[in-house]
C-alpha positions in Angstrom: 1.6 9.3 58.9 3.2 7.3 61.8 5.9 10.1 62.0 3.5 12.9 61.8 1.4 11.2 64.6 4.5 10.7 66.8 5.7 14.2 66.7 1.9 15.6 67.3 1.7 13.4 70.1 4.9 14.9 71.4 4.4 18.5 70.7 1.0 18.2 72.6 2.8 16.8 75.4 5.3 19.9 75.5 2.3 22.2 75.4 0.5 20.6 78.1 3.5 20.4 80.4 4.2 24.3 79.5 8.2 23.8 79.7 10.9 21.2 78.8 12.0 21.1 82.6 8.3 20.1 83.5 7.9 17.7 80.7 11.3 16.4 81.9 10.2 15.7 85.2 6.8 13.8 84.0 9.1 11.4 82.0 11.6 10.9 85.1 9.0 10.4 87.7 7.1 8.1 85.2 10.3 5.9 84.7 11.7 5.6 88.0 8.3 5.1 89.7 7.9 2.2 87.6 11.4 0.8 88.3 13.0 2.6 91.4 15.9 0.2 91.5 17.0 2.0 87.9 17.5 4.8 89.5 20.9 4.1 91.0 22.5 3.8 87.3 22.2 7.4 87.3 24.8 10.0 89.0 23.8 13.2 87.8 20.7 15.2 89.6 17.3 14.7 89.2 16.7 18.0 87.4 19.7 17.6 85.3 18.8 14.1 84.3 15.2 15.1 83.6 16.4 17.8 81.3 18.6 14.7 79.4 15.9 12.5 79.2 13.6 15.2 77.3 16.2 16.6 75.2 17.3 13.3 73.9 13.6 12.4 73.1 13.3 16.0 71.6 15.9 15.4 69.4 15.0 12.1 68.3 11.4 12.7 67.5 12.0 16.2 65.6 14.8 14.1 63.4 12.4 11.0 62.3 11.9 12.6 58.9 15.8 12.7 58.5 17.2 9.2 58.8 20.8 10.1 58.3 20.6 12.6 61.3 18.5 10.4 63.3 21.3 7.8 63.0 24.2 10.2 64.3 21.9 11.3 67.0 21.2 7.9 68.4 24.6 6.7 68.1 25.8 9.8 69.9 23.5 9.3 72.8 24.4 5.3 72.6 28.2 6.2 73.3 26.8 8.5 76.2 25.4 5.8 78.0 28.2 3.2 77.2 28.8 3.0 80.9 25.5 1.9 81.7 24.4 -2.1 81.6 21.4 -1.8 79.2 19.5 -5.0 78.7 16.4 -5.9 76.8 14.5 -5.9 80.3 15.7 -2.3 81.3 14.7 -1.1 77.4 11.4 -2.4 78.1 10.9 -0.8 81.4 11.9 2.6 80.0 9.7 2.1 76.7 6.6 1.2 78.7 6.9 3.8 81.4 7.2 6.6 78.8 4.4 5.2 77.0 2.2 5.0 80.3 3.3 8.7 80.9 2.1 9.7 77.2 -1.4 7.9 77.8 -1.6 9.7 81.2 -1.2 12.9 79.8 -2.3 13.0 76.4 -5.4 10.6 77.1 -7.6 9.9 74.0 -5.8 12.1 72.0 -2.9 9.7 71.8 -4.0 7.3 68.8 -3.1 3.9 68.3 -0.9 4.7 65.3 1.0 7.2 67.7 1.4 4.7 70.3 3.0 2.0 67.5 5.4 4.8 66.3 6.6 5.7 69.8 7.0 1.8 70.5 9.1 1.6 67.2 11.2 4.3 68.0 11.9 3.7 71.7 12.8 -0.1 70.6 15.2 1.6 68.0 16.9 3.9 70.6 17.0 0.9 73.2 18.4 -1.2 70.7 21.3 1.1 69.4 22.4 1.2 73.3 22.5 -2.7 73.5 24.2 -2.9 70.0 26.9 0.2 70.5 27.8 -1.2 74.1 28.2 -5.0 72.6 30.3 -3.7 69.5 32.5 -0.8 70.6 33.3 -2.2 73.7 36.0 -3.9 72.3 37.0 -1.2 69.9 37.5 1.0 73.1 39.9 -2.0 74.6 42.1 -2.0 71.2 42.4 1.8 71.7 43.3 1.9 75.1 45.9 -1.2 75.0 47.6 0.2 71.8 47.8 4.1 73.3 49.2 2.3 76.5 52.0 0.7 74.0 52.3 3.7 72.0 52.3 6.3 74.9 55.1 4.0 76.7 54.8 5.9 79.9 57.2 3.4 81.6 60.1 4.5 79.5 59.5 8.2 79.9 62.6 8.6 81.9 66.0 9.1 80.0 69.1 8.5 81.3 70.8 11.6 83.0 74.3 10.4 82.0 73.9 10.0 78.4 75.7 12.5 76.3 73.1 14.5 73.8 73.9 16.6 70.7 71.4 19.5 71.0 71.9 20.1 67.2 70.9 16.5 66.6 67.9 16.6 69.0 66.0 19.4 67.1 62.7 18.7 66.3 62.2 16.0 68.9 60.6 16.3 72.2 62.2 18.0 75.0 62.4 15.9 78.4 61.7 18.1 81.3 63.2 16.8 84.7 63.9 18.5 87.8 67.1 20.6 88.6 70.1 18.7 90.1 70.7 18.9 93.7 74.0 20.1 94.7 74.9 16.2 95.7 73.6 15.0 92.1 76.0 18.0 90.7 79.0 16.7 92.7 78.4 13.1 91.6 78.1 14.2 87.8 81.1 16.4 88.4 82.9 13.4 89.6 81.8 11.0 86.9 82.9 13.4 84.1 86.4 13.9 85.8 86.7 10.3 86.1 86.0 9.9 82.2 88.5 12.3 81.4 91.4 10.5 83.4 90.2 7.4 81.7 90.6 8.7 78.5 94.0 10.3 79.1 95.1 6.9 80.3 94.0 4.8 77.6 95.6 7.1 74.6 94.1 7.7 71.3 93.1 4.1 70.2 90.7 3.7 73.7 89.7 7.4 72.9 88.3 6.4 69.5 86.6 3.4 71.1 85.0 5.7 73.6 84.1 7.9 70.8 82.3 5.1 68.6 80.5 4.0 72.3 79.5 7.8 72.8 78.1 8.0 69.3 76.1 4.6 69.7 74.6 5.7 73.0 73.8 9.3 71.2 72.1 7.4 68.4 69.9 5.2 70.8 68.9 8.6 72.7 67.8 9.8 69.3 65.6 6.9 68.3 61.7 7.9 69.2 60.7 6.0 72.1 56.9 7.0 72.5 53.9 8.7 70.4 55.3 12.3 71.1 58.7 11.7 69.7 57.6 9.4 67.1 55.1 12.0 65.8 57.4 15.3 65.9 59.9 12.9 64.0 57.1 11.5 61.4 56.1 14.8 60.9 59.5 16.2 60.0 60.0 13.4 57.6 56.5 14.3 55.9 57.2 17.8 55.3 54.8 19.1 58.1 57.3 20.5 60.7 56.0 23.9 60.0 52.5 23.0 60.8 52.4 24.7 64.1 48.6 23.8 64.3 49.6 19.9 64.9 51.5 21.0 68.2 48.2 21.7 69.9 46.2 18.8 68.8 49.5 16.6 69.8 49.1 18.4 73.2 45.6 17.5 73.8 45.7 14.0 71.9 46.5 12.0 75.2 43.3 13.6 77.3 41.4 12.8 74.0 42.1 9.5 73.6 42.3 8.4 77.3 38.6 9.9 77.5 37.2 8.4 74.2 34.8 6.3 76.1 33.5 9.2 78.3 31.5 11.0 75.8 31.1 14.2 77.8 34.5 14.3 78.9 35.7 13.9 74.9 33.5 16.4 73.7 35.0 18.8 76.3 38.4 18.1 75.6 37.7 18.7 71.7 36.0 22.0 72.9 39.0 22.8 74.4 40.9 21.9 71.5 38.7 23.8 69.3 39.5 27.1 71.2 43.2 26.3 70.8 43.3 25.7 67.3 41.3 29.0 66.7 44.5 30.9 67.7 46.4 29.7 64.6 45.5 32.0 61.3 46.8 29.5 58.6 44.9 26.8 57.1 44.4 23.8 59.2 44.1 20.6 57.3 42.8 17.8 60.1 43.5 15.1 57.6 47.3 15.8 57.7 47.3 14.8 61.5 45.7 11.7 60.6 48.6 10.7 58.4 51.2 11.2 60.5 49.0 9.6 63.6 48.5 6.4 61.8 52.4 6.5 60.6 53.3 6.8 64.2 51.3 4.4 65.8 52.3 1.8 63.1 55.9 2.5 64.1 55.3 1.9 67.7 52.4 -0.7 68.5 54.1 -4.1 67.9 51.0 -6.2 67.0 49.5 -3.6 64.9 46.9 -5.0 62.7 43.3 -4.4 60.9 41.6 -3.9 64.4 43.8 -1.2 65.0 43.5 0.7 61.8 39.7 0.3 61.9 39.7 1.8 65.6 42.0 4.3 65.5 40.7 6.0 62.0 37.1 5.5 63.6 38.5 7.4 66.5 40.1 10.3 64.4 36.8 10.6 62.4 35.0 10.9 65.6 37.5 13.9 66.6 36.9 15.5 63.2 33.1 15.6 63.7 33.7 17.4 66.9 36.4 19.6 65.6 34.7 21.0 62.4 31.5 22.6 63.1 33.5 24.8 65.5 36.3 25.7 63.3 36.4 29.5 63.0 33.7 30.2 65.5 35.6 31.4 68.4 37.1 34.2 66.4 33.6 35.0 65.3 32.3 35.1 68.9 35.2 37.2 70.0 34.2 39.9 67.7 30.5 39.7 68.9 
């Protein structure tokens, strides 16, 4: 009965406003007329923010009969507002402003049951904002710190003088560097000639020792030193080296992880990845990527523990949630 009263009052408001845009303007005006200082929390234009208000409320109201869908919708909305400092007093301002707007627009048709229902749902949404921000901020810190360690940006440069074996490097990431200048070529050539003269003078024994040293340097260079290299290494070991689609996910993974706390950018990166995955005709099992991902992170993050396991598994579940609904759609849309 309460749900029906809330939904009926909402549909009445939309009909009275004649459009979503008009309803959004009513709610927007009610909120920021009551508390003008809160307007500084939102950076988007008024028309865009007004539409976000009405769309969010519409999604919540229409899913009141489906608690699971409502929970996902409110959680998603909460993550979109993690960058805002949502407090209990601010939630009360938003709640009372929306209730005042409903009472002004609907008048006597807004029953006490509907008012109580609206108060409950708005408290639920505001409480979710506060809870998600308090609980998941630490999880994002774990993700950021462990990803900085795993991506190892500071050691991305390789020793240009180290001897490498191309056949042994097969399957590992290729490090691109700018082409050498004429002066660099001269210095490299001089070093090689110096090494050759040294080997000739030292003889066979010294040559053997040099060979062992070069082998040690070569072995050092083959050790995966960041997530990209470790992922390719583990994928080959686990028998996933023929999964071409994994390279697409790997190429987008840094952008997805670094924007995990920015829900709009996170969704955009997942959408772009979905388009890239659509190019692959073979079956895609996203769980395989998670297996290799976790194995690689465990090898690279020194203080890996339960918080890391939970945080990264949770992140991948959210990535899967964004990717799975769009799998196969780009191909269908191309045909249309």
